[in-house]
N, C-alpha and C positions, 0 to 999 in steps of 0.2 A: 534460790541457789540452783535448783535443777534446771530452770530455764536458761540461766547463764552457762551451765555446763553443756547443755544441749547446743546452745548457740555456738560455743567455742568448738565443739566437735564438728559441727556443720561447716564452720569457717575453715577449720583445719582441713577438712576434706576438699573444700572448695579451692583451697590454695594449690592442691595437687592436680587440678584438672583445668582445662580451658574454660574461661568465663564467658561463654557465648549463649545467647538466647535467640529465639526466633525474632526476626525483624518486624513481624507484625504485632509483637507485644509492646505495651507502653514502654517508652524508652527511659523514663525515670519516674520513680515514685518515692515518697518519703512517708511511708505508712506509719501510723501511730499505734501503740499498744504493745503488749508483750510479744516477743518474737519466738516462734516455734521453729524447728528445723524445716518444716514444710514452708513456712512463711519465707525463710531465707532463700531456700531453693527456688521459690516461685518469684521472688521480688528482686533478687540480687543478680547482677551479671552485666554483660555488654551485649547490645544488639548492634552488630557491626554495620556501620554506615560508610563503607569504603568509597572514596571519591566524593563524599558529600561535603558541601561547603560549611565552614564554621560561621557562626554569627559574628562577623568581625565588627559590626556596629554595637555590639553589646558592651555596656559600660561596667567597669569594675574600679576598684581602688588599688593602687600600687602600695609598695611597702612604706612609702612616706605619707599615704593618705590621699594622694593626688588622684582625681578622677581621670580614668583613661579608657579609651576604647580598645577592644581586643586587637583591632587592626594595627595598633602601634607596635606589636611584636611580630608582625608579618611584613612580607614585601621584599626582604633581602635574602633570607636564608631559611632552610627548614627548621621546624620547631618540634621539640619533644614536649608533649603535653601530658601533665599528670594531674588527675582529679583526686584530691586528698582533703583531709581537714587537719589543721595544724595542732589541735588539742587531742588528736587521736591517741589512745593509750598504747597502741601496738602496731596495727597493720600498716597505717600510712607511713610511719617511720621506717618500717621494713621496706616498703615500696621505694621511698626516697633513698634509703641507704643502698638498696640493690641497684637503683639507677645510677647513683653517684659512683659506686664501685666499678660498674661497667664502663662508665664514661671515662674514668681515670685510666683505663686500659686502652680505650679507643684513641687512635692517633689523629683526632680532629678536635678543635678547640671551641668550647662554648664561648660565644660572643664574637667569634670570627667565622666559624664554619656552620654553626647552628645556635639556636637558643633553647633554653629550658624554661617552660612556663608552667608553674604549678598554680592551680586555682583551687581555693577552698570551696566545697560545696555546703558548708555550714554558714548560713547568713549571719549568724551571731558573732562570728570571728572578726577580729579587728586588724587594722594595719600594723599595730604593734607586734602581734603575734607573727604576722607575715614577715616583718623585718627581722625578728629574732631567728626564724627559720632560714631566711635567706643568708644571714651572717653565718649560721652554722654550716650550711652546705657549700657556700663559697669557700669557707676555710677548709672544709673537708676535701673539696675538689682540688684546691691548692695550686691552681695555674695562675700565673700573673695576668692581670687584666680580665680575668674571667667573670668579675662582678658585672661586666656589661652583658653577659649572657644568661644570668640567672634572675628569674622574676617570680615573685610570690604575690598572688592577687587575692583579694577578697571582694565580695559583692553582695548585692541584695538578692532576695529570693527569685525575682523575676529574671535577672540576668543569669543567675545560676541555672535556673530551669531551662532557659534557652540553650545554654551551652550543653548541659547534660542531655537534653533531648537530641541535640544535633549529633553528638557522638554516640548516643545509645547507652548511656551510663545509667544503671539502675542501682538504687541504694534504699536502705530500709532503716527507719528510726525505731529503735526499741525503747519504748517509754519506761519500761521497768529498769533497764540497766543504764538508761540515759546515754546510749551510745548508738552510732550508726553501724549497721552491717552493710558492707559494700564490696564490690568486686576489686580485685587486685590486678593492676596492669597499667601500662602507659601507651600512648599513641604517638605516632610520627605524622606530622602534617607538612604539606608543601609550603613553600614561601608564599604561594597564592592563597593559602588558608583552606586547603582541601585535605581530608583525612586520607592518608596513604597506607599506614600500617598500624595494626594493633599487636602489642607484645604483652603476653599474659604472665601473671605470677608476681613473684617478689624478687626474682633474680633474672637478669636479662643477659643473654650471651653477647659479649662484646661484638662478635661477628655479625649477629643479627641487628644490633643497634647501628653498627657502621654501615652495613649494606642497606638498611632502611633509610638512613640519612642520605647516603649516596644516591639511592633511587629516588628519594623525595626531592633531591636537588636537581634531578634531570641531568646528572653527570657534571654539575658545576663544581662539586667538590669530590675528593677522592682521587684515586690513581688509576692508570690503565689496568692494573691488577684487579682493582675493585670492580671495574666494568666487566672484566673477564669472569670474575666470580659471580656477578649477577647473571651472567649467561649460564653458568654452571649450577647455580642454586636457584631454587624456586620458592617463593613465599607462599606458605600454606595458611590461609586465613583461619582455618579451623583450629590449628595448634598455635598460631601466632609466631611461627618460627620459619626460618629458611631451611629447606632440605635439599639434598643433592638432586638435581634434575638429571637423571641418568641418561635419557635420550640426548639432551643437549651436550652432556659430557662425552657420550659416544661419538656424537658428530664432531665435537672439537678434537677428540683423539684421532678420529678418522682423517680429519683435515691435516692434523700434525703429521700423521703417518704418511699421507700422500705427499705433503710438502717435503718430508725427509727423503722419500723415494726419488722425487724429482731432483732434489739437491744432489743426491748421490749419483744419479745418472749424469747430470751436468758436469760434476767433478770428474767422473770417470771418462766422459767424452773429451774433456779438455786434456786430460793426461794422455789419452790415446793419441790425440792429434799432435801433442808435443813430441811424443815418441816416434810418430811417423814422419816428422819433418826431416828432410835430407840434411846430413852434416855438412858444415861449410868446408869447401875445398882448401886444402893446405896451400900456403903461399911460400914460394922459393924451392 
């Protein structure tokens, strides 16, 4: 009981901070044995591999049990990637709930502008579990035709290890509680299958998700306003969030001010010229 209590406290603290570890640490482990707080801190997290390619030839099973390569979900649009396990008693559900809640606010559509790919890192899980999860979140998302954009995969240990190593995802199996301790967060990948952004925690700001997807699409989705916001906001890989880029904002304001002054001068010169024109001579 004490081990479970300590594990819960550490995970609770972990949720409140960025889940980042040094890139030179092993990118995934599934240690066996009772988990202590020190074990969790050491073994759980993300080692960011920004711009690294995903193993698109890795094979998984989709919700129907069909064998698929990961590349099947890439090539057309950016992808939100979530590493979870479907029988997770709490944290994975919170991750998927937080992701879905944010995506419902974002004015981009799954299946049209981007895809969501959830992959179970528990090799014991089945396509039946994946199918039930997919139905739950497609219904919760609630947009017509969105079933084309939600995918829940399972796989064997070899394929899972390739993917978790590629994204730097570290998790820990606690033999005593029969549960995984793992980091909380989602990733955004480009259509070409390269990691673009890590978003940490269990709640994701809709602005961060939208900007991450627009940036990962290289401007193929989103609006001119989004592209302006990308100039004003800077992605911080440490926090996994977009923050205001003050210098860029100052430059933009400076340009806007200069443009306003030029416009004012042009308008005044035109008025002055019209006022200086001689009046037409009277006839008769």
